[in-house]
Wavefront OBJ file of the C-alpha trace (Angstrom):
o trace
v 28.166 -47.313 -32.338
v 29.969 -45.506 -29.538
v 28.712 -42.174 -30.865
v 25.068 -43.355 -30.703
v 25.519 -44.534 -27.115
v 27.070 -41.215 -26.149
v 24.245 -39.246 -27.765
v 21.632 -41.463 -26.107
v 23.308 -41.117 -22.713
v 23.556 -37.334 -23.052
v 19.921 -37.010 -24.095
v 18.733 -39.139 -21.158
v 20.897 -37.079 -18.791
v 19.530 -33.812 -20.194
v 15.967 -35.083 -19.895
v 16.461 -36.130 -16.273
v 17.978 -32.749 -15.394
v 15.117 -30.823 -16.998
v 12.413 -32.901 -15.278
v 14.121 -32.535 -11.907
v 14.187 -28.777 -12.385
v 10.548 -28.739 -13.479
v 9.390 -30.042 -10.108
v 11.090 -27.286 -8.106
v 8.171 -24.863 -8.414
v 5.703 -27.520 -7.233
v 8.013 -28.329 -4.314
v 8.183 -24.633 -3.373
v 4.389 -24.337 -3.521
v 4.086 -27.364 -1.224
v 6.627 -25.837 1.181
v 4.671 -22.563 1.276
v 1.436 -24.490 1.941
v 3.045 -26.406 4.790
v 4.530 -23.247 6.337
v 1.183 -21.419 6.196
v -0.594 -24.389 7.755
v 1.926 -24.394 10.624
v 0.917 -20.820 11.491
v -2.536 -21.920 12.679
v -3.583 -23.533 15.964
v -4.006 -27.287 15.463
v -7.584 -28.522 15.376
v -8.877 -30.255 18.515
v -12.320 -30.945 19.924
v -11.634 -28.361 22.622
v -11.138 -25.608 20.041
v -14.247 -26.823 18.212
v -16.470 -26.402 21.267
v -14.681 -23.252 22.371
v -15.228 -21.377 19.139
v -17.044 -23.228 16.371
v -17.322 -20.068 14.254
v -13.580 -19.328 14.169
v -12.526 -22.958 13.792
v -9.427 -23.125 11.633
v -9.008 -19.370 11.760
v -6.950 -19.023 14.939
v -3.317 -18.067 14.427
v -0.755 -19.322 16.906
v 0.567 -16.855 19.439
v 4.053 -17.234 17.990
v 2.958 -16.935 14.340
v 5.492 -15.092 12.183
v 2.880 -13.687 9.777
v -0.375 -11.782 10.109
v -3.743 -12.601 8.550
v -3.191 -9.929 5.914
v 0.168 -11.444 4.947
v -1.410 -14.911 4.748
v -4.071 -13.499 2.414
v -1.366 -11.961 0.202
v 0.641 -15.206 0.236
v -2.499 -17.089 -0.818
v -2.992 -14.776 -3.795
v 0.645 -15.124 -4.866
v 0.361 -18.904 -4.448
v -2.616 -19.028 -6.817
v -0.702 -17.031 -9.433
v 2.306 -19.340 -9.009
v 0.125 -22.410 -9.552
v -1.217 -20.903 -12.783
v 2.309 -20.114 -13.947
v 3.528 -23.607 -13.123
v 0.666 -25.203 -15.037
v 1.354 -22.903 -17.960
v 4.984 -24.004 -18.088
v 6.554 -20.777 -16.811
v 8.864 -22.444 -14.283
v 11.375 -19.606 -13.887
v 8.665 -16.978 -13.357
v 6.953 -19.246 -10.838
v 10.171 -19.622 -8.842
v 10.777 -15.862 -8.931
v 7.225 -15.168 -7.766
v 7.519 -17.509 -4.772
v 10.713 -15.891 -3.449
v 8.777 -13.234 -1.516
v 6.394 -15.593 0.324
v 9.230 -17.985 1.114
v 11.256 -15.132 2.583
v 8.236 -13.943 4.616
v 7.599 -17.449 5.957
v 11.342 -17.993 6.580
v 11.635 -21.123 4.463
l 1 2 3 4 5 6 7 8 9 10 11 12 13 14 15 16 17 18 19 20 21 22 23 24 25 26 27 28 29 30 31 32 33 34 35 36 37 38 39 40 41 42 43 44 45 46 47 48 49 50 51 52 53 54 55 56 57 58 59 60 61 62 63 64 65 66 67 68 69 70 71 72 73 74 75 76 77 78 79 80 81 82 83 84 85 86 87 88 89 90 91 92 93 94 95 96 97 98 99 100 101 102 103 104 105
């Protein structure tokens, strides 16, 4: 009886560890999204009337990345999402190291 309880406890522990690790790629993708969003000027009515064409396209003066880098980060992010959905967690985490370093996360 004790052996069955030990096996059950170990299997539940292993399952909880693997599911916690599985969410790390999704958490990194969310962190990259948040960091990219923080690089842009917040939306206000003043910016809407000032420049309706470039609304949502204005980088902050103190942005740490350029538009080209944001484009590259977006492409890497899309590949990471595909890897995460495909179950390639380790590759997804490795792929997101570059954008996270660029965005200083």
